[in-house]
C-alpha distance (Angstrom), angle and dihedral (degrees) to the residues before:
residue distance angle dihedral
M1 . . .
H2 3.80 . .
N3 3.77 125.7 .
F4 3.78 104.0 -143.2
T5 3.79 119.1 -165.6
T6 3.77 129.6 -141.9
E7 3.80 87.1 -104.5
D8 3.82 89.9 55.5
L9 3.80 90.3 52.5
I10 3.80 92.7 48.2
Q11 3.80 90.8 49.8
Y12 3.81 88.7 49.0
L13 3.81 91.5 50.5
Y14 3.81 90.7 51.9
G15 3.82 93.0 45.3
E16 3.79 93.0 -113.2
T17 3.80 98.6 128.3
S18 3.79 127.2 94.6
K19 3.79 119.3 -102.9
E20 3.79 89.7 -105.4
K21 3.79 94.8 50.0
S22 3.82 91.5 43.9
A23 3.79 90.2 53.6
A24 3.80 91.4 48.4
I25 3.80 92.2 49.4
K26 3.81 92.0 46.7
E27 3.81 90.0 51.4
A28 3.80 91.8 47.4
L29 3.81 91.6 48.9
A30 3.80 89.4 55.9
C31 3.80 94.0 57.5
D32 3.82 107.2 22.9
W33 3.80 110.4 76.6
N34 3.83 94.6 -171.7
L35 3.80 92.5 50.5
N36 3.79 90.6 47.4
E37 3.80 90.8 50.7
A38 3.82 91.1 51.8
Y39 3.82 90.0 46.6
E40 3.81 92.8 51.6
A41 3.81 91.6 48.4
L42 3.81 90.8 51.7
K43 3.79 91.5 45.3
T44 3.82 91.4 52.0
G45 3.80 91.1 47.6
I46 3.79 92.6 50.7
E47 3.79 91.4 48.3
K48 3.82 90.3 51.7
L49 3.81 91.1 48.7
D50 3.80 89.4 53.2
E51 3.83 88.7 55.7
V52 3.81 94.4 53.2
S53 3.75 113.5 103.7
F54 3.76 121.3 -176.1
S55 3.75 141.4 136.3
P56 3.78 123.7 -148.4
R57 3.77 117.5 -120.1
S58 3.80 116.2 -94.2
K59 3.81 89.5 -117.4
T60 3.81 90.5 57.0
I61 3.79 91.5 52.2
A62 3.81 91.2 46.8
D63 3.81 91.0 49.8
L64 3.80 91.2 50.6
M65 3.78 92.6 48.0
R66 3.80 91.2 48.3
Y67 3.81 90.4 49.6
A68 3.81 91.4 47.5
G69 3.81 89.3 51.5
K70 3.80 90.8 53.3
E71 3.79 90.4 49.8
V72 3.81 90.4 52.6
E73 3.81 92.0 47.8
H74 3.80 91.9 52.8
A75 3.80 96.4 43.3
P76 3.80 114.4 113.2
H77 3.78 113.7 -104.8
H78 3.78 115.5 -132.2
A79 3.76 118.6 -159.0
């Protein structure tokens, strides 16, 4: 029996697992109720994230860009 992690399930949901690992996870989901419950919760969460639509305020973007510029200015220069 495999012990799949949350990360394994997320990779499976996004199609980022090998064919072998995908098959093993699919088989485990069919017979492991707890794993299937965790999978369904992750799947629902991902679906809800896909529905979220928002745009950050222009000030937030400007603040981030200004901060990123400061980080670049203070980064050590390697020759």
